[in-house]
N, C-alpha and C positions, 0 to 999 in steps of 0.2 A: 739914492732916489726914496722919500718918504713912501713907507709901505700905504695903498690905500685901506682906507676905514671897510671893515670888515660889518659889514648889518647881516642880523641873522635874522631872516624870514620865516615866520612860522607859518606853514599849510597844514591842508589836510595827506593832499599827496599831489606830486606836479604830473597830474595827467592832463589829459589833451581838452581840460574844462576851458571855458570863458576866460574867469577868473586868470587862471594857470597860461593861458596864450597870450592875455595882458602882460602879467607881469613878465614872462618871457621875451616879449617886445623890450621891453626897459631891461631887461638885462642884457640881452642880444647888443643892443646899443651905445650902452652908458661905456663911459670909458671905465676900464677895468684896473687902473694907475689910478684910480684918484677913490675908486669904489667897487668894492667886491663882494657878493650877494652870497653866504649861506642859506643850508635851508636845513629846519628841523621840523620832518613830517610826522604826520600820526598813523601811518599805515610802517609795518614789518617789511613791504617788500615795497620793489622799486619800481617810479611811477613812469612813465611816457616821455620824461622830459629830462630824465633824470642823467644818462651816456652824456648828453649835450649839456648840461651844466658842467657838471666833471669836465670834458675838452675846455670848456671857457672859463675853469680854471676854479669852479666853486663846489664845495663842499654839502656834503648831504647827509643827516642824523634821521635814524630809523626809532622810531618809540610804537606802542601799544597804541590802535585803534580810538580816539574818545568816546565816551559814551553816557547818559545818563546816569548812572550804577557809578562809574571809578569819575565822575566828574570832581569828585568834592576832592582827588589823586593830584589833579591837575597844575596845580600850583606846586606844590613838593617836587612833581617831575619837575618842572620847568626850575624849578630855585636849587635843586639839586645838579642837574645840567650844566648852569650859568655858572656856579660855585666855581667847576671843575672846569670851565670854558671862564675866565675875565677878560677874553680878549675882549668879549662883542659887549661892547655900551653902546651899542644900540640896538634893539630889538623893533620889528615891524611883524607886527600878526594880525594875517589878514583872514580871520577867519569867522566874520561876522561875528554871532552871542558870543562865541568863545574868546572870544578878547581879552574880556574883561578878566576872567579865570588864568587865564595864558601871561596875561599884563604883571596880575598879583604874583604868580610863580616869580616873574621881573622883577617888583618892585621889590620881594623879599631877598633876592640875590642880589641887589643894590645895583639894580643896571639903570643907569639915572637918565637913558632916556626910551621913553616905551611908546611904540605909535598904536594905536587903536586903526585898524582901515574898515573899515563899511562898505560892501561891495552888492547889498540885497536893498529891496524895500518890502518886505512882508506888509501883506495886506487885508488877508482872512485870518479868524477870530479859530481855527481847529483848534484842536486842543495842543495839535504838534506844535503852532505855532505859540500857545497862550507858555508852554513849557521855554520854547524860545525865548518869548519877552523876560521871561523869571531870568534866566540865565545868565542874559547879556546887564542887568543891572549892576554888575562890580565895574562897566568900563570905565563910565565917567572918571572913578574914585583911585584907577589904577591907570589909566593913560596921561603919558607925560603931553602928549598929542594926538591930534584927533583926526582922518581922511577921511574921506567918501567919494564916491564916483560919482554921487548927484546930488540934490539938495534932497529929494524924498530919501535916499542911502542915510544921508545926516539924519535928518531929523527920526526915525526908524532907531536906529541904536544908540544916539545919543542924546535925545528926544530937542525938541523945540525951544525950549528955554534956553540954549546954548552954544545958540547957531552960527552964533558969532568967534567962538571958539576952531568950528569944523573951517579946514579948509580944504577945498573940493577941488579932488586930482582926477581927471576927466581918463576914462579909456579911450589912450591913446591909441594910432593901428600905424602901422609903415604903411601910407597912405597912396604909396607910389608901385607897392607890390601887389597891388589891387587894380592899379591904373586900366581904365577902362581902353580896349583893344581890341577894334571893329574885325582885323581879319584873323586875330587869333582866337574871337568868339566864336567865327566860323569853322575854324581849322577844331576847335575843340568841338562843337555839336557835331560835324563829318563823324570824328571820330568817337564820339560817345552814340553814335544812332540818334541824333536826334531833330537833326536836319530840320524833320517835318511838322516837329511836335509844338506844343503851348508849353512850355517846362514852369513850374510851380519848383520852389527851394524852399528848404527848412532846413537851418543850421546850430544843432544849438541840444543835449544829450537828451534823450525821450524819459522826462521825469514830469510829473504832476503839475506841476507850475508851469511849464510850454505848454500845458495843452492842446496834447497831438490829439486827442479824441474829439475837440470842437475843428481842428483842422482837418481830419480826417473828413466832418459830417462836411465841410465846407467843399472837398476836395469832390466827395457824389455827385454834389448838384454843380457842381463846372462839370464834371464829365459829360454833364446830359445836353451844356452849350459845346461845349468844345470836348469833343469824343477824344479829340487824339494829342490828350492833355497825360502832364506826367506827375507825380507829387516827385520830387526827390528830399531823404530825409537822411541828414550826416548827424551823427552823433552815437554815441553808447545807448544803447538798451536798457534801462534802467527798473524798467515796470513789466520784465517777467515775460514777453511775446502779446502783451495785452493788446497792445497795437496793431499788432501782424495779426489779430486773430478777431478785433472790429472790422480791421480795409478787407478781412476773406468774408465778412458777415455782411457789410454793404458792401459786396461785389464789385471791389476797387482795387482789391490787391495785386492784378499783373498790370494795374499800371502806375503803383508804388515802389518806390526804389531804396528799397533800405542798407544805403551803405557803411554804415557803422562809422568809425573815427577813420580820418581821410586828413593825407598831409597835403591834399590838394585842392583844398577850399576853395583860393582864391579864382583856379582853373574854372569849378565849377562856375563857381558866381559871374563870371565870365559869359560860359553858357546857358543859363537861366535866364528866364523872361520876366519874371517876379517873384520878389521877395515875401513870404509872408511868414505873418510872428504874432500869434494869439495867446501872449503869457498871460497869466493870470497876475503877475507880478516881477518884477525884475528891479534891477538899481541901475544900471546901466549898462544894454547890454551890447557888448564887442561886435556881436553877430551881425547887430544893425550897422553900427559903424561902418563894418569889412564890405555890407552889399552894399551900404552908399559911396564906398570910395570904390566900387567894382560899376559905380552910374549906374545900379540896379533898381528899380523900382519897388518899395517897400509898400506894401501894407500891412500896419501893425494894430495891435488893443491901444486903447486911450487908457489904459494903468500904466503903462509906462510913461516915465519920466519924460517932457519937451525936451528935456537936454540932450536927449539921443536926435530930433532934428536939425540934421546937422547942413543939409541941403535941403533943398526942393520936392526930393523925390519922395521922401514920407506920407504916405496920408492912413489916418487914424479911426479907429471904426472901433466902437464900442461892443465888448462880449455881451450886451444886452440885447443889439441888433438885432435883426432876423436875418438870417444864414444869407438871405438872399441882396441883400444889403454887400455882405462881403465879399459873396461871388462877382456882384457888378462892380465894385471898384477892384477886384483884382484884375477880372477882364476888363476895366479899362485903364487898367496901368499899362497894360502891353502895347498901348500906342503911344507910352511916353518916351521921348529920345535919349539915348543914351548919353552919356555924358562925361567928360573930364569935371570931376570934384575934388582934385590936389589941394585947390586954392582957399575954398572952403572949411578944409582936416586944418589949411596953414594959419587959417585966419582966425579962427577958433578956439587956435592951442591942440587939438583933436590929432594932432600928428607925433609920429614917436620922438621923430630930434627933437623936436620943444620939450618934451616933458621931462625926458633923460637927461636935459640941463637945469631943469627945474628943479630934477630929483634931487642931482650931484649938487650943485648948490645948494640946498635944505638938507641935506644928509651934513654936509660938508662944516654951515653952516651950526647946524647940533653940536656937530663933535667938536667943534673949538668955542662952543661956550658951554663944555663942560666942567665943572669946578674941582 
């Protein structure tokens, strides 16, 4: 039997973030007799998904964390690693602005297929983002193939001038896993003690770009109209308790549940009433797709690409809007009928089955054309 094509996926760490979850969705579904993922990570310790990766037959390599100070070493480290591992003919970098430096190392090691993958779309002009805009510059030069989760993400990493060279690879999900079930919803709400509550949910690590500060301020005003409301926050806290402190200051802490990383996101989405996502910027957020797959009404910021609107369940609001406009949209959304959305995902190519087939064909075609 022909051995599977080995793809070296370069990531920061395989933890339960949005990108990592979407990558794992593909890995779980892809035919491992044809394609096998291995992972090169920029962390010395194991990530949340590492055990599952090994159980699925994958290998994981660990390296020191990335930083601006050691960025000049990245190509050298990748070159050295890839020369020792000539079995990798395809390197797929999932690291936004760092893709160029990673793929430079792959180029130096004569790896023929070098894929850059843009998963974000930075918009503000902060110093940190200006630095990222400089770091990303080698990407076009050293990548043989250019992927992006959305048109915005493509424009950010590669520029609009070469948009025709970019392959948009949507953040597909296992829509069957999230399919709405009314009986299941009632059971979960009863177990969680939410039966009589108006439940808002946000799924995403607590980071500046996720805009939790704005979300908590919205929730403060929602409580004035709906005192039986709860705000469920799912994700790792990367702001050192700042949102906890804000919630206490605004006297809403007792109505917020900080759940951290969870394995039962699909169940939580079934049980919630409205999904709220006021991000400052995104690529194509998988969390919004998951919420729609669960038939959950979504109120999101208009900074997020329109490509995320798979169903009629999405309402967009400007971050410049008065908080009252957000409150109004959220409360109005609770009256939306929950629905089965699987057909929308299948028709628009956002279901994992169709994407894993597409990716398998791409890898096999690319590999067969290596000279």
